[in-house]
N, C-alpha and C positions, 0 to 999 in steps of 0.2 A: 299199913304203909306200903305204897306202891314202889317196887324196886325197878329202877331204870335199867334197861337192857345194857349189857356190857359193851356191845358194839356201839351203841349210841353214846355211852359215856366216853369211849375211846375217841369217837369222832369229834365230840364236843370239846374234849380236852385238847385235842390237836388244834382245833380252830382257835381256842383261847390262847394257846401257846404262840401260835403264829401272829395273832393280833398283838399280843404283848411284845413279841420280838420286833415286829414292825415299828411299833411306837418307840421302843427303846433304841432301835437302830437309827431312827430319825434324829434322836438326841446325840447319839454316839458319833454321828457324822461330823459334829462340831468339835470333837476332841482333837487335841494336838498330837503330834508324833510322840512327844514325851509322855503325855497322859496315857496313850495307848501302850507304850512300852512298859510303863509302870504296872499297868493292869496285867499284861501278858507275863511279865516277870513274876508277879505275885502268884498267879495261877500255876506257873511251872514249878515254883519252889514249894508251894503247898501240896501240890499233887505228888511231887517227888518224895516228900516226907511221908506220904501215905502209900507209897508204892507197894510195900510188903502187905499191909492190911488189905488193900484192894486186890492184890494177887490171890490172897487166901480166900477172899470173898468170891472171886471169880471161879476158882477151882471148886469151892464148896457148892456153889449154885449150879454150875454147868456140868461138873464131873469130868471136865476135860483138862488136860495139860498138867503141868508141874508148877506149883506156886513159886518156887525159887526162880524158875525161868520166866514166869509171868511178871515177877518183880523186875527183872531186867528189861522186859518189854515196856513196863510202866515207866521205868527210868529213862528209857530211850524216847518214849512218847512224851515225856515231860521236859526234863532238862536237856536231853539230847536234841530234841526238836528246837527248844528255845535257843540253844547255843547256835544253831544254824540260821536262825532268823532274827536274832536280837539286834543286829546292826542294819538290817534291811529297812530302807525307806518305803513306807506304804501309805503315807498321808500327805496330801497336797502335792507341791512340786517335789518330784523325786530325782530329777536329773536335768542338767543344762548342758547342751552341747554347743559351745561357742563357735566351733569351726563350721558346723552346719546350721547354726542359728536355730536350734530346735529346743523347746522346753517341754519336758514330759510331766504330766500331772496325773496322779493316781486317783481313781474313784472306785468304790466297792460295788459289788453286785447288789447287795441289800440284805436279804434274809436267805440263809442257806438251809436246805433240808439235808440232814445227815442220817444215814442208815448205818448201824453198827452190827458187826457179826457176833456170833456166839463164841467163836474161836479166840478172838482178841478183843473182848468187850470193853474193858476199862482203859487199856492203852490207846485204843482207837478213839474213844470218847475224849480223852485228854488231848491227844494230838489234834483232832479236828477242831476242838474248842480253841486251842492256841493259834492255829493258822487262820482260823476264821476271824477271831477278834483282832489279831495282828493286822489284818487287812480291812478293818472297819466294818465287818459284817456282823449281823446277828445270826443266831443259829438255833434250830429246833431239831431235836433228836427223836428218832424212832428206834429204840433198842430192840435187839432180838428178843422174842418172847421168852426164850430160855435163859436170858441173862439180864432181865429187867432190874433186879435188885442191885447187883454189883455195878451195872452201868449207871443207874440212878445215883448211887453213892459216889461214884467218881465225878459225876456232873454236879452233885451238890457241893463237893469240895471245890470244884472249879468255880461254880457260881458264887459261893461265899467269898472266895478269894478275889473274884472280880469286883464284887460290890464293895468289899473292904477297901479295894484300891481306887474306888470312885466310879466304877461302871454303873450305868443305869440299870435298875431292876428289870428283869424280863428279857435281857439281851441273850441269855442262855436259857433255852426251854427244853423240856423233855417229856415224853409220854410215859406214864407209869402203867398204862393199860393199852399197850400197842396191839393192834389187830392188822391183818393184811389189808382190809378195806381202808382203815384209817391211814395206813402207811401209803397206800396208793393215792388216796386223796391229798395227803400231805405233799406228795411230789407234784400233784397237779394244781395245788392251791394257787389262786391268782396272786397272792402276796409272797410266794416263794420265787426266788430269782435264780437259784442255782442248786444243783443236787450233787451231794458227795455220797456215792453209794458204794459200800463195801459189804459184799454178801454173795449169795449164790447167783448162778447165771440168770435165773428167772427174774430176780430182783434187779439185776443190772440192766437187763433188757427192758424192764418196766421203766427204769429211770431214763433210758435213752428214748423211749417212746412216749414220754410224758409231755413232750412239747417244750420242755425247759432245757437250758444249757445243763449238761451233766458230765461229771467225772465218775466213770464206773470202771471197774477192773475185772479182767477175766481170770480164769483158773490158771494154775501154774504147774503143769505136769513136767517138772524140771528134770532133765537128764543130766548126769554128771559123767564126763568122760575122763578115765584115768589113762593118760597117754604113757607110752613106754619109757619116756625120760623122767617121769614123775618120781618124787620121793614117796614111795608107796607107803611106808610106815607112817609118815606124817600126814599123807593124804587121807588114809583110812581113818586115822584118829580124828581128823577134822570132819570128815564125812559122817562118821558115827555120832560125833558130838552135835553136828548140825541136824542130823535126822532125828535125834532124840530130844532136841531142844523143844521144850513144851509139848513133848510127844507128837511132834510133826505137824502142829496146827498152823504154822506159817505157810502161806501159799508159795513162797519162794524156796521151800525145803526140797531137797533132792528126792526124787521119786523112783529113779532107776539108775543103777550103776552100769555103765558101758566100759568094759575093760579091754585093753589090747591083749591079744592071746599070749604075747611074749612075757607078760608080767601077771598072768592070771593066777598061777600057783602062789606067787608071793602075795597077791591081793587076797586070795581065799584064806591064806594062813593069817594074815593080819586082821581080817574080819573076825575070824574065830578068836584071835587074841584079844579082841575088843568086845567079847561077849555077844557076838552076833550068832544067832542060831540058824543053821542050814536045815531047811525042811526037806524031807524025802518026798517022793512022788505022792504017797498016800496022804502025808501031812499037808502037802501043797494043795491037794484037791480039797481037803477039809477047810483050809484057810480061804481058798477061793470062794467057797460057799458063804463064808462069813464076810469077806470083803464085799461081795456083790451077790446077794441072794436073788435079786432081779438083775439079769444080765444087762450091763451097760449103766447100772446105777450104783453109786456108792452107798454102803450101809452106814447111816449116820451114827449108829451105836458104837462103831469102832473109832470114830474121829476123836483124837486126843487121848485115847486110852493107851495104857502101857502094853508092851509086848506080851508079858505073862497073862494079862487080863484077856487080850485078844486070843491067845492060845487056848485059854480056858474056855472061851466061848465056842471054840472049834473042837473041844474035847481032846486037846493035845497037852501033854505034860512037858514043860520045858524048865530048865534051871531058873531059880528065882532071880538070879542076877542077869538074866537075858535082857538085852537092851533092844535088839532088833530081830525080827523074823525075816529071813531071806530065802528066795528060791530062784534057781536058774530058770531062765525063760528064753524062748526064741521067737515067740509070736507077739504081734502087736495088734490090738483092736479093742473096740468097746466091749466085746464079749470075752476079752482076755483080762480077768480081774487084776492080775499083777502089773498090767501095763497102764492102768488108769491112775489118776491122781487119788492117793489113798488117805492123805491127811492123818497119818498114823505111822508108827515105827515098823513099817513093812516095806521091804525092798524087792525089786526084781533085779536079777543079775544077767546082763547080756555080754556075750563074748564077740569081739570083732577081730577079724584076721588082719585088717589094715586100717589106715585112717579113713579111707573112702567108705568102707563098710560101717565104721563107727559113726561117721557123719550121716550116713543113710538111716541108721537105727535111731540116732538122736532126732533127726528131722521127722521121722515117722511118729515118734513119741510126742513131739511137740505138736504136730498136726492133729494128733488124737485128742488133745485137750489143753495144751499149754502154749499154743502159738502166740507169740508176741510178748510172753512174760520173761522168763529167765533161763539161762543155761550156765552150767558150771564145768570148769575144766581144771585138771591138775596136770601140769606139764612144766618142763624147763626148756622147752623148745619154742622160741618166740615165733618162728615161722608157722608152726602148727597152731599156736594160740591165735595169731592174727587171722589165719585162714579160716579157722572155725568161727572166729568173731565175724568175719565177712559173710560166711555162708549160713549161719544159724538164724532162723526167722524169729528173733527175740529182741527185746529192748535193753537188756542188760546181760553182760557176761561176767561171771565171777571167776577169778583166776587164783588158784591156790589159797582158798579161804572157805569159810563156812557159808554156803549159799543162803541158808535160811535167814541169818541176821546180816550177812554181807550185803544182800540185795536191799535191805532196809537201812543201810548206812552205818551199821554198828562196827563192822570190821573193814570197811572200805571208805573211799572218799565220796561215795554217793550221798545225795541229800538224805538225811534222816527222815524217814516217812513210813507210814503204815498203810499207804494206798499207792500201789505201784502200777503206773499206766502200762498198757500193752501196745500202744500205738496202732498204726493201721494194720499190722499183722494180726492183732487181736480184736479189731473193730473198735478201738478206743480213740478218743480225740487227741491223746498225748501219749508219748512213750516215757515221760518223765516220772520221777518220784514226786508225787503231788505235795506241794508245800504252799506257803503264804503267797508266793508270786503268781500262783495260778488262780487266786481268789480275788484279784482286783483287775480292773481295766486301766488302760492308759490312754489319755487324750493328749494330743500334741499341738503345741503352738509352733507354727513353721513360718519363718520370715523368708521373703524372697532373697535369694543369693545369686541368681543367674539372670542376665539380660537376654531376652529372646526377641528377635526381630520377626514379626508376623507378616509374611508377604500378602499382598492383595490377591484375592482369588482371580484366576483367569477364567474367561467365559468358555463354556462348553460349546460344541457345534450347534446344539439345539437352541441354547440360549442366544448365541450369535445370530442364528437365522430368525429367531423371534424378534430380536431387536431390529434387524433389517426390514422385516415385514411391517413392523410398527412404523419404521421410518418411511417406507414406501407409502403406507396408508396416510401418514401425515402429509407427505408431498402431494398426493392425489387430492386430498381435501383442500389443501392450500391453492392448488391450481384451479379447482372447481370454483372456489370462492372468488379468485381473481377474474375468471371468465365471466362469472355472473355479475360482478360489479360493472364490467365493461358493457355487457348486454343491457343491464338496467339503465346505463347512462344513454345508450343509443336507441334501444328498442324496448320500451317499457311493456310492450304487448306480448313479448315472447314468454312462454311458460318456463319458470326457473327449473322446475323438476325435469322438464324435457331436456334443457340444456345440460343439466348435471349428468343425466344418464348418457347423453351423447359424449361428454368428455370422458366419462368412465369407460365407455365402450372403446373409445379410441386408444386410451392408455392401456387397457387390457389387451387389445390387439397388438399393441406395440411391445408389451412385455412378453408375449408369446414368442 
């Protein structure tokens, strides 16, 4: 028996999924708002009930994160997202403005290509399914190769719930044999209308260069500034909880602490009280080799691993209860491992003499790899908060909260989302937390409400001269014709052409 090449299987599977999704979405287009809402609600509820099981599957398959924390992410990605979109109108006429006499009508993109990461595989799959179906789209997933099983299980739960509630079969599709070639072709497929890409920088760039409309997000090298008016004890507790949430796998997680010198001693004490391990110079050097064996590139083996595991990789012995590894740093650059996005419970600690120096450090860190994403500040001084908000090149600023889940809408009023736009700062099309409203278009019926008087055009100088010349020509021709009539009546023998030339010559001499 001939075995079909894995890459070919992947490619064919992708094409089959897109074909089915396109056919199903054409049927789905005729569903009412009530039918759509029933389907979306059933998906959210069924996925929410399986949040723990899916979390455990994700940790088991990827080796990343903490299942208790992934359970929270699954809950946010299911019912959390649903609660934020359940009353939103996404089908047919969605708004009427009687004052301006405009009617707004929603229409979907069609079939969406969704790329999911290994760091948040199940929660991202649920969330993208909900916002896509809410806005009348079909969706086809390409899971990360290291998280295929758990992603597929999450999508199976979503698909079964959708069909149970009346959705056409094939509306949700996914590859069980993803390859980079098949994923690239998925994004370029003629029947794909929009791309939702969550993953590494290369993947996001591929999405934007596919020729399709795309929502992709950049990295989040998030600095957190502890300003001198902050409640240091409370701030450190939140920062540590945020940094260790799912072992730092959320892109909005704090990556470096910038502390005002006046409260540094208090900050260090509170960090130690929260089981943060301070590395000495020798230990710092060993951890640097583990963070970035190749300068400028993050070691994927540390992503989502616990602090003791990472310490063991570096040959360092730390207490079992250690939550975070931290080292003081003064430098920033791609070749400075502690200053890059680490996606793990490892912190750099920078000290600032004043607000301006703190601002400078934070901007340098963002420019290194988190521009456009997020910034966090702990302060009780509104002036400082507003000023940093104005000056930071980011799309969201979290104040006195956990940045990791606050940016995703869990502890703030931001839209619950697992795809966070970086705006023009980060080369993204939007700075929003991506949700259902980003996945449909709006056409508008606009009635005339203003009377406009259109003036008749005045002639330009050239046009006026041309008209005068035409008038002169007409007058000459008329005069010639009159003379010829008189000549014909009196002297039939005179040549008409000769007479005409004589008249023209006289008139031309006159005009000079």
